[in-house]
C-alpha positions in Angstrom: 141.5 113.5 78.7 140.6 113.6 75.0 140.1 117.1 73.6 137.3 115.6 71.5 135.3 114.6 74.6 135.7 118.1 76.1 134.5 119.8 72.9 131.6 117.3 72.6 130.4 117.8 76.2 130.7 121.6 75.8 128.5 121.4 72.7 125.9 119.3 74.6 126.0 121.9 77.4 125.5 124.9 75.0 122.6 123.2 73.2 121.0 122.3 76.6 121.3 125.8 77.9 119.7 127.2 74.8 116.9 124.6 75.0 116.3 125.3 78.6 115.2 128.9 77.7 112.6 127.5 75.3 111.5 124.9 77.8 111.1 127.4 80.6 108.4 129.2 78.6 106.8 126.2 76.9 103.1 125.9 77.4 101.8 122.9 79.5 99.9 121.7 76.4 103.1 121.4 74.4 104.9 119.6 77.1 102.0 117.2 77.6 101.9 116.5 73.8 105.5 115.6 73.9 105.1 113.3 76.9 102.2 111.4 75.2 104.0 111.2 71.9 107.1 109.8 73.6 104.9 107.2 75.4 103.3 106.2 72.1 106.7 105.9 70.5 108.0 103.7 73.3 104.9 101.4 73.0 105.4 101.2 69.3 109.1 100.4 69.7 108.7 97.6 72.2 110.3 94.9 70.0 113.2 97.2 69.0 113.8 98.2 72.7 113.9 94.5 73.8 116.2 93.7 70.9 118.7 96.5 71.8 118.4 95.5 75.5 119.2 91.9 74.6 122.5 93.2 73.2 123.3 94.9 76.5 122.3 91.8 78.5 124.5 89.5 76.4 127.4 91.9 76.8 126.7 92.1 80.6 126.8 88.4 81.0 130.0 88.1 79.0 131.5 90.8 81.2 130.5 89.1 84.4 127.7 91.3 85.7 126.0 89.8 88.7 122.4 88.8 88.9 121.3 92.1 90.7 122.9 94.2 88.0 121.4 92.1 85.2 118.0 92.5 86.8 118.3 96.3 86.9 119.5 96.3 83.3 116.6 94.1 81.8 113.8 95.7 79.8 110.9 93.3 79.6 107.3 93.9 78.4 106.1 95.0 81.8 109.0 97.4 82.4 108.6 99.0 78.9 104.8 99.4 79.5 105.7 100.9 82.9 107.9 103.5 81.2 105.1 104.6 78.9 102.5 104.6 81.7 104.8 106.7 83.8 105.1 109.3 81.0 101.3 109.4 80.7 100.9 109.9 84.4 103.4 112.7 84.3 101.3 114.3 81.5 98.2 114.1 83.7 99.9 115.8 86.6 99.5 119.5 87.3 102.3 121.6 85.8 104.2 123.2 88.7 105.9 125.9 86.6 104.4 129.4 87.1 102.4 128.4 90.2 102.2 131.3 92.6 101.7 130.6 96.3 101.7 132.4 99.7 100.5 135.7 98.3 100.1 138.2 101.0 99.8 142.0 101.4 102.5 143.8 103.4 101.8 146.9 105.4 103.4 149.0 102.6 100.6 147.8 100.3 102.7 145.6 98.0 101.9 141.9 97.6 104.6 139.3 98.1 104.4 135.7 96.9 106.5 132.9 95.5 106.5 131.5 91.9 107.7 128.1 91.0 110.3 128.0 88.2 112.5 125.4 86.5 116.0 124.7 87.7 117.4 125.1 84.2 119.7 122.3 82.9 119.8 119.1 84.9 122.6 116.6 84.4 121.6 113.0 85.3 124.2 110.3 85.6 123.0 106.7 86.2 123.8 103.1 85.9 122.1 100.0 84.6 118.4 100.9 84.5 117.5 102.1 81.0 114.0 103.0 82.2 115.6 105.9 84.0 116.2 107.5 80.6 112.4 107.8 80.0 111.5 108.7 83.6 114.2 111.4 83.8 113.3 112.8 80.4 109.6 113.0 81.3 110.0 114.7 84.6 112.5 117.2 83.3 110.3 118.0 80.3 107.1 118.5 82.5 109.0 120.7 85.0 110.3 122.9 82.1 114.0 121.9 82.3 116.5 120.7 79.7 118.5 117.6 80.6 121.7 115.8 79.7 121.5 112.1 80.4 124.6 110.0 80.8 123.8 106.3 81.3 126.1 103.5 82.1 128.2 101.8 79.4 126.4 98.5 80.2 123.1 100.0 78.9 124.4 102.0 75.9 122.2 100.2 73.3 119.1 100.3 75.4 119.5 104.0 76.3 120.1 105.0 72.7 117.0 103.2 71.7 114.9 105.0 74.3 116.5 108.3 73.3 115.3 107.8 69.7 111.7 107.6 71.0 112.2 110.7 73.1 113.6 112.7 70.1 110.6 111.5 68.0 108.1 112.8 70.6 109.8 116.1 71.1 109.9 116.8 67.3 106.2 115.8 67.0 105.3 118.3 69.8 107.3 121.1 68.3 109.7 121.4 71.2 113.5 121.6 70.8 115.1 118.2 70.3 118.0 119.4 72.4 115.8 119.6 75.5 116.8 115.9 76.1 120.2 114.8 75.1 121.7 111.4 75.8 125.5 111.3 75.9 126.6 108.9 73.2 130.1 108.2 74.4 130.9 105.6 77.1 134.2 107.5 77.8 134.4 108.2 81.6 135.9 111.6 80.9 132.4 112.7 79.8 131.2 112.4 83.4 134.1 114.6 84.6 133.2 117.2 82.1 129.5 117.1 82.9 129.8 117.5 86.7 132.2 120.5 86.4 130.3 122.4 83.7 129.0 125.2 85.9 128.3 127.5 83.0 125.9 125.0 81.4 124.5 122.7 84.1 122.5 123.9 87.2 122.2 120.6 89.1 123.5 117.0 88.9 121.5 114.0 90.0 123.5 110.7 90.2 121.7 107.3 90.3 123.8 104.2 90.8 126.2 102.4 93.1 127.9 104.0 96.1 131.2 104.3 94.2 129.6 106.4 91.4 127.8 108.7 93.8 130.8 109.2 96.1 132.9 110.2 93.0 130.2 112.6 91.8 129.8 114.2 95.3 133.5 114.6 95.7 134.4 115.9 92.3 131.3 117.9 91.2 131.5 121.7 91.0 127.7 121.7 90.3 125.1 121.2 93.1 124.2 117.5 93.6 120.9 115.8 94.7 121.8 112.3 95.8 121.6 109.3 98.1 124.5 107.0 98.7 122.9 103.9 100.1 119.6 102.3 100.6 120.0 100.6 103.9 116.3 100.2 104.8 114.8 98.7 107.9 111.6 97.1 109.0 111.0 97.0 112.8 108.5 94.5 114.1 107.1 96.0 117.4 105.9 93.9 120.3 102.4 95.2 119.6 102.5 94.3 115.9 99.8 92.3 114.1 101.8 89.2 113.4 100.2 88.4 110.1 100.9 92.0 108.9 104.5 91.7 110.2 105.3 88.5 108.3 103.7 89.7 105.0 105.4 93.2 105.1 108.8 91.9 106.1 108.7 89.2 103.5 107.6 91.6 100.7 110.1 94.3 101.7 113.0 91.9 101.2 111.9 89.6 98.4 109.8 91.7 96.0 113.0 92.8 94.3 116.5 92.5 95.5 118.6 95.0 93.4 116.7 98.1 94.3 117.4 100.9 96.9 114.1 100.5 98.7 114.5 96.8 99.5 114.8 96.0 103.2 118.4 95.1 104.2 118.0 94.8 108.0 115.0 93.3 109.9 114.6 94.4 113.5 112.3 92.4 115.8 111.3 93.1 119.4 112.7 90.2 121.3 109.4 89.5 123.1 107.7 88.5 119.9 110.6 87.1 118.0 109.8 83.4 118.9 106.3 84.0 117.3 107.2 85.6 114.0 110.8 84.6 113.3 110.3 80.9 112.5 107.6 81.6 109.9 109.7 84.4 108.3 112.9 82.2 108.2 110.9 79.4 106.6 109.7 81.8 103.8 113.0 83.5 103.3 114.9 80.2 103.0 112.3 79.0 100.5 113.2 82.0 98.4 116.9 81.4 98.7 117.6 84.4 101.0 120.9 84.1 103.0 120.2 85.1 106.6 122.7 86.7 109.0 121.6 87.1 112.6 122.8 88.6 115.8 123.6 86.4 118.8 120.0 86.5 120.1 118.6 85.7 116.7 120.9 82.7 116.4 119.8 81.5 119.8 116.4 81.1 118.3 117.4 80.0 114.8 120.8 78.3 114.6 120.7 77.7 110.9 122.0 81.1 109.8 125.3 82.9 109.6 126.5 85.3 112.3 125.9 89.0 111.5 129.0 91.2 111.9 129.1 94.9 112.7 129.7 95.5 109.0 126.4 93.8 108.1 124.4 96.6 109.8 126.1 99.1 107.5 125.8 97.2 104.3 123.4 97.7 101.3 123.3 94.1 99.9 121.2 94.6 96.7 121.1 90.8 96.8 119.1 88.0 98.5 120.9 88.6 101.8 119.2 89.8 105.0 120.6 90.8 108.4 118.4 90.3 111.4 118.7 91.8 114.9 116.5 91.4 118.0 116.0 94.6 120.0 114.6 95.1 123.5 112.5 98.2 122.7 111.4 100.7 120.1 114.0 103.1 121.5 116.7 100.5 120.7 115.2 100.1 117.2 115.2 103.8 116.5 118.8 104.2 117.8 119.9 101.4 115.5 118.1 102.8 112.5 119.5 106.4 113.0 123.0 105.0 113.6 123.3 102.4 110.8 120.6 103.4 108.3 121.1 105.6 105.3 118.2 107.9 105.9 116.3 106.4 103.0 113.2 104.4 104.1 112.3 102.7 107.3 109.0 101.1 108.5 107.4 100.1 111.8 104.9 97.3 112.1 102.7 98.1 115.1 99.1 98.5 116.2 100.0 101.0 118.8 99.1 104.5 117.6 101.4 106.4 120.0 104.4 104.3 119.1 103.7 104.7 115.4 103.6 108.5 115.8 106.8 108.5 117.8 108.5 106.4 115.1 107.4 108.9 112.4 108.8 111.8 114.4 112.1 110.3 115.6 113.3 108.2 112.7 115.5 110.5 110.6 114.8 109.2 107.1 113.4 110.6 103.9 110.5 108.2 104.0 109.1 106.7 107.3 106.2 104.2 107.1 103.7 102.5 109.4 102.6 98.9 108.5 103.8 99.1 104.9 106.6 97.7 102.9 109.6 99.8 102.2 109.1 98.9 98.5 106.5 101.7 98.4 109.2 104.3 98.6 109.0 105.1 94.9 107.8 108.1 92.9 105.3 106.1 90.9 103.8 104.7 94.1 103.7 108.1 95.7 101.7 109.5 92.8 104.5 111.5 91.3 104.1 109.8 87.9 107.8 108.7 88.1 110.8 109.8 90.0 114.2 111.0 89.0 115.8 109.6 92.1 115.6 109.4 95.9 117.2 112.2 97.8 118.4 111.6 101.4 119.8 115.2 101.5 117.9 117.7 103.7 118.2 120.8 101.5 115.9 121.5 98.6 114.5 118.0 97.9 114.1 115.0 100.1 112.6 111.5 99.3 111.5 110.6 95.8 112.2 113.6 93.6 109.4 114.4 91.2 108.2 117.5 89.5 108.3 119.8 92.5 111.8 118.7 93.4 113.0 119.7 89.9 111.8 123.3 90.4 112.8 126.2 92.6 111.0 129.2 93.8 111.5 132.9 93.3 109.8 135.8 95.1 107.4 137.9 93.1 106.3 141.4 94.2 103.1 143.1 92.9 102.8 146.8 93.3 101.0 149.7 91.7 103.6 152.5 91.7 104.6 151.8 95.2 107.8 153.4 96.5 109.7 152.7 99.7 109.3 155.5 102.3 
């Protein structure tokens, strides 16, 4: 490992730690001014952002990136506008820092409560999507944290362009520019330094492919908030509204392929499969989706590949869908809890009791009734944006927004009280 990289990352860490102190005491008004200034800077830089992004896209094609990766990498007018709108929504959200809850008197006369506080310095490691740079910066700023962002080499020009907008907004608002630092080197050694910098970094959030997240989880010496896969399911129950079932299952797969909340396996109760499957297959095939079915599925629709056991455990991030017929909701829940990734799963049913059972028994960070898995997103949940999806069960679970980027400490109010 280059000594220069080690020194460089230590300098980033030192600056971030110093900035985190200033951010922890920053007023909400200053943080909001910064967010709005960054949003304005992004809007004003739309042409420059697209030009820098085109450089990354050209390099990605030359390096053989697949269609899903290129889709995640692209910044178009809509996605750029989405970045700035997300920042404005974050500015409009209530500041969680300093919020005191659960205040109660104890028999001794003291009052006990909990105060929400920033985590400190957050290291974020991500691939492909340059919009993460703005989303992550915005959420970390509003929650009073400093952050070190390390994007993928495939998005280096796009990330640096977004970073310039962030720096401009911070300076305009009078906040430390070091509150958001984007790692400028593509050297992989920088990741190793970041995930082991216990003295400077309080938590790591990886976003990207399974290989990246497994490496971070295995090698990090700093706590990690993560999800490995997005193996999401839609289960069509025997008491589903068939129009809803077709529309939701179609949207969950085809709205976007290269995202973690896209459906990868469709489960259908075998008693209604003959009614809904032909229409779905017709629509999927018109979109160019490759279908892989279990034996019962292929008995109904012969024109598809055979699904293997490996298919049930695969996040495709591509126009590929595995389909399985099940004999009951119990069978569907067992399949989801066995083969899913605890990300997002949805049931299509008109039976209230079944829907409630599905909510209770499916062990995922988001569980839905009669809705597309594509809604599992911080923006759609009203968080303004998200910094990632957590499938862990400790600290934060599901889309991680402002509250997930804070912790709590106990506060005690007394008036000269002493313990007897």
